[in-house]
C-alpha positions, 0 to 999 in steps of 0.5 A: 283651214285644215291640212286637207283644205290647204292641199285642195287650195294648192292643187287648185292654184297649181291646176291653172299652171299645169294647164298652160304647159305645152305638150313638149314641156309635159313630155319632157317632165314625164321623161325626167320623172322616169329617170328620177324613179330609176335613180331612186329605186333603192329608197323606194324599195326600202320604203316598200319593204317597210310597208310589207313588213307591217302588212297584215291580213292581206291575201297573197295576190294582194301582197303581190300588188303591194310589192315594189321590186326592181322589175316592177319599178323598171316597168313603172319607169318604162310606163312613164316613157310610154305616156310621154309618147302618147298623143296630146289629149288636149290637141286639136283639131277642134270642131268649129262653126260660125253662127248666122250672126257672124261670130265663131264657135270653137269646141275645145278640149281642156283639162278637168282641173283638179283630180283626186284619186283615192285608192288602196294597197296599190302603190303603182297607182301613185305613179299611174295617176300622177303621170296621166293627170299631168299629161292631160294638164291636170293637178292631182291629189293622191290619197293611198291606203295605209298599207302602202303609205311609206312607198307612196310617200317616197314615190310622191316625193320623187315626182315632186322633187322632179317638178321642182328641178324642172322649174315647176310647181311641186303642188301639181302632184300632192299626196295626203299622208294622213291615212285616217278615215277622216282624211277620206271623209274630208276629201269627199266633200272638197267641192270648192277645190276638187273637180272630180274624184276617182276611187279605186279599190274594193266594191265596198270601198267604192260604194262608200265613196259614191254614197258619201261624196259631194264631189263628182265621182267616176265610179270605177273598178269593182269587178264581180265578173262572170263567165257563161259557158253556153252549150255550144262552147268549144271546150278546148278554147273555153278552158284556157280562157276561164283559167286565164281569166281567173288565175293570171292575176286574181287580185285585179278587177277584171279577173273572173269571179263567177262561172255559169255553165249551161245545164246541157253540158255541165256533166261533161264540162264541169269536171274538166274545168274543175280539174284545170282550176284546182290544178292552179290552186283555185278554191271552188264553191257552187250551187247544189246542181254544181255540187251534185256533179262535182264533189270537190265543190263546196257550198256557195253562200248567198253572199258569195254570188255578190262577192269580189274575191280578189283571190284564187276562189271561184263560185260556179252555178248551173243555168238552164239557158242563155236567158237565165244566164243574162238575168243572173249576170244582170242581177249580180254584175258590177257592170265591169266585164262579162263574158260568154263562151259560145259558138252560137251567133244568136246567143252571143248577140242576145248576151252582148245586147242584154248584159249591162256591163262596160265590156262584154266579151265573146270567147276572150278572157276578161283580163283584156279589160285594160287601157293598154290592151285596148290601145289607149296607151294607159288608163286612169281606171275602168269606169263602171258607170255610164256618164262622162266615161265608161270602160277603160279610161284613157287620157281623153277621160281626164278632159272636158269641153270648153266653148270659145266664142269669137265675135265683133259686137254681135247682140241677140235680138 
């Protein structure tokens, strides 16, 4: 048996234990985990500094996502307390009805079982995933990227030690410390033990997982997010929305990457938005029509239109109308979040109906695509597929159904 198989076997056994815990027990442990993280801040920061010292080739926004300081850790500890306050996703009331022959059917919500998370340079996901899977009665296998391995080891050990202190099986939460490609490939095929796999990272990474896994996958996160500025857009409102969507946190999947502008307003609007974005340090790339209007825009390549930058870069295209915008978005979208800035009700309705994305906005920054912002309290990821879950995934997305049937000797004729 390989090390990965052993982890899977332990997770399967632990999943049966955690599923039996009451909501009071789960919440008590989550609060204890919050306290443990606060108590272990010095060790966590030291490990994180070791990761940062070895990080190479990461953009400044990605380095920011990798960094754990006191402020970030305080926020993570608070998030565990917040998860403890959320409604139990396994609680009833459950739908129930009686069959004509007299037996009773109950449609019950139950945990998925073993959830595997594969993610890149985001150590906060270690805590988010562990907290949400535990709250929903699941065991979790965590496989983070090499960039954050020292941070992840200390974070996972803090949680596992907390489980031990609470008299629970530490294998409810396990971290794969092997950051080689082989560990990913083996985890993708661990069908005997893993019930669902959730990847979080770049578009190419998620594509690799989806194409190669035999374990069921919930596709998440890749965000080639567009904003279309319609001819009826209110400039005073549109510019702050675009700047926020691009620059507030550029290395996340709900940050805007592409800007489409209606040709009737392009000559007037483009210099204004270019001023605002350049002032924030955004590099602008664009098509010939955009370059003809604004000389500070460099040439966008064919690959630019399908690239998730995760950086202060934005590509700009001029379109003739809402229909061209919709067709362009649907040809290049990663089905995450798409936005129209418009006061025209007909164009808004058409865009909302026709664009194939998990979240579609009118006159709102795409940065709001988030479980906390949507009122779910927390999220395990943002699903860009259509089965099981779509959009920000809260606790209910980590559950499934079981039908319990109670009878008294009925047989089918």
